[in-house]
C-alpha positions in Angstrom: 63.4 120.3 86.6 63.8 121.3 90.3 63.3 117.7 91.3 66.0 116.6 89.0 68.3 119.3 90.3 67.6 118.3 93.9 68.4 114.7 93.1 71.6 115.7 91.4 72.7 117.8 94.3 71.8 115.1 96.8 73.9 112.6 94.8 76.8 115.0 94.6 76.6 115.5 98.3 76.7 111.7 98.9 79.6 111.3 96.5 81.6 114.1 98.2 81.5 112.4 101.6 85.0 111.4 102.5 86.8 109.6 105.3 86.0 112.2 108.0 82.3 111.6 107.3 82.5 108.2 108.8 85.4 108.9 111.2 82.8 110.2 113.7 81.1 106.8 113.5 84.1 104.9 114.7 83.9 103.4 118.2 87.5 103.9 119.3 89.6 107.1 119.4 92.5 105.5 117.6 90.3 104.4 114.7 88.9 108.0 114.4 92.5 109.4 114.5 93.5 106.9 111.7 90.6 107.8 109.5 91.2 111.5 109.8 95.0 111.0 109.1 94.1 109.0 106.0 91.9 111.8 104.6 93.4 113.2 101.4 95.6 110.2 100.5 94.9 108.9 97.0 94.4 105.3 95.9 92.8 104.2 99.2 89.3 102.8 99.6 88.4 102.6 103.3 85.5 100.8 104.8 84.7 101.0 108.6 83.6 97.4 109.2 82.8 97.7 112.9 83.9 96.0 116.1 85.0 92.3 115.9 86.5 89.7 118.1 90.2 89.0 117.2 92.5 86.8 119.2 90.1 87.0 122.1 89.9 90.8 122.3 87.7 93.5 120.8 89.1 95.3 117.8 87.5 97.9 115.5 88.2 96.9 111.9 88.9 99.2 108.9 89.1 97.3 105.6 91.5 98.9 103.1 91.9 98.5 99.3 94.8 100.2 97.8 95.8 100.7 94.2 98.2 103.5 93.5 101.8 104.8 93.1 103.1 103.2 96.3 102.9 99.7 95.0 103.1 97.7 91.8 100.2 95.4 92.9 96.9 96.2 94.5 96.6 95.5 98.2 93.6 94.5 100.3 94.0 94.2 104.0 92.4 95.1 107.3 93.6 97.4 110.1 92.4 96.5 113.6 92.4 99.0 116.4 92.3 97.4 119.9 89.7 98.5 122.4 92.4 99.3 125.0 94.0 101.6 122.3 97.5 100.1 123.0 98.0 98.3 119.7 97.1 98.2 116.0 97.1 95.0 113.9 97.5 95.0 110.2 96.2 91.8 108.7 96.1 90.4 105.1 94.3 87.1 105.0 95.4 86.1 101.5 98.8 87.4 100.2 98.6 84.5 97.7 96.6 81.3 97.1 98.7 78.3 96.1 98.2 74.8 94.8 98.4 72.3 97.7 101.0 70.2 95.7 103.4 73.2 96.3 103.0 73.2 100.1 106.6 72.3 100.9 107.9 74.9 98.5 105.6 77.6 99.9 106.5 76.7 103.5 110.2 76.9 102.7 109.7 80.3 101.0 107.6 81.7 103.9 110.1 80.4 106.5 112.9 82.1 104.6 110.9 85.4 104.4 110.0 85.2 108.1 113.7 84.7 109.0 114.6 87.9 107.1 111.8 90.1 108.5 111.3 91.6 112.0 108.0 92.8 113.3 105.9 91.1 110.6 104.7 87.5 110.5 103.4 85.3 107.7 101.4 82.2 108.0 100.7 79.3 105.7 97.1 78.2 106.1 96.6 74.7 104.9 92.9 74.7 105.2 92.5 77.0 102.2 96.1 77.0 100.8 96.7 80.7 101.4 99.5 82.7 102.9 98.5 85.5 105.3 100.5 88.3 106.8 100.2 90.2 110.1 101.9 93.3 111.5 101.5 94.2 115.2 102.3 97.7 116.4 102.3 99.0 120.0 101.0 102.5 120.2 99.9 105.2 122.6 97.0 107.6 122.1 99.6 110.3 121.2 101.5 108.1 118.7 98.5 106.2 117.1 98.1 108.7 114.2 101.7 108.8 113.1 102.4 105.1 113.6 99.2 104.0 111.9 100.3 106.0 108.8 103.7 104.5 109.0 102.2 101.0 109.4 99.9 101.4 106.4 102.8 102.4 104.1 105.1 99.7 105.5 102.4 97.0 105.1 101.7 98.1 101.5 105.4 98.0 100.6 105.8 94.7 102.4 102.9 93.0 100.7 104.1 94.3 97.4 107.6 92.8 97.9 106.3 89.6 99.4 103.9 89.1 96.5 106.9 89.5 94.1 108.8 86.8 96.0 105.9 84.4 96.2 104.1 85.0 92.9 105.7 81.9 91.3 103.6 79.9 93.7 100.4 81.9 93.3 97.4 80.4 91.4 
């Protein structure tokens, strides 16, 4: 009985670990700040993926899955924190996947959306017929926490709206 109780308590402890438990494992201060700021927000599943090369620089990646009240559609994207702690990149590698016969229509729709949007870029990837999105934020150590929360909310709302506008092309 004691062994069963010990196992149950151990499992409860593991399940109670939240974002701050792995915030200390983050390599960069801005990543730690972001993970602490995200603590307590519902609907988010965060995964500290480690340091990667992105656009020729070192970034620490946090993968996010979101399903909640802020959006009609679930969102999966990455937040990348630069080693120099001067910028944050939000990246969604597949807003939609489309049939290659609709390439011209998708290009026209993405060009129109890009023309209407500032600060955020979308790309059509013809190698796998997907549309990806990227948001680049300049930050300081003092502003990283607040701006990363703003960027997360903005990116979720943007992805939700863009999906609505592109869903007719999605397969």
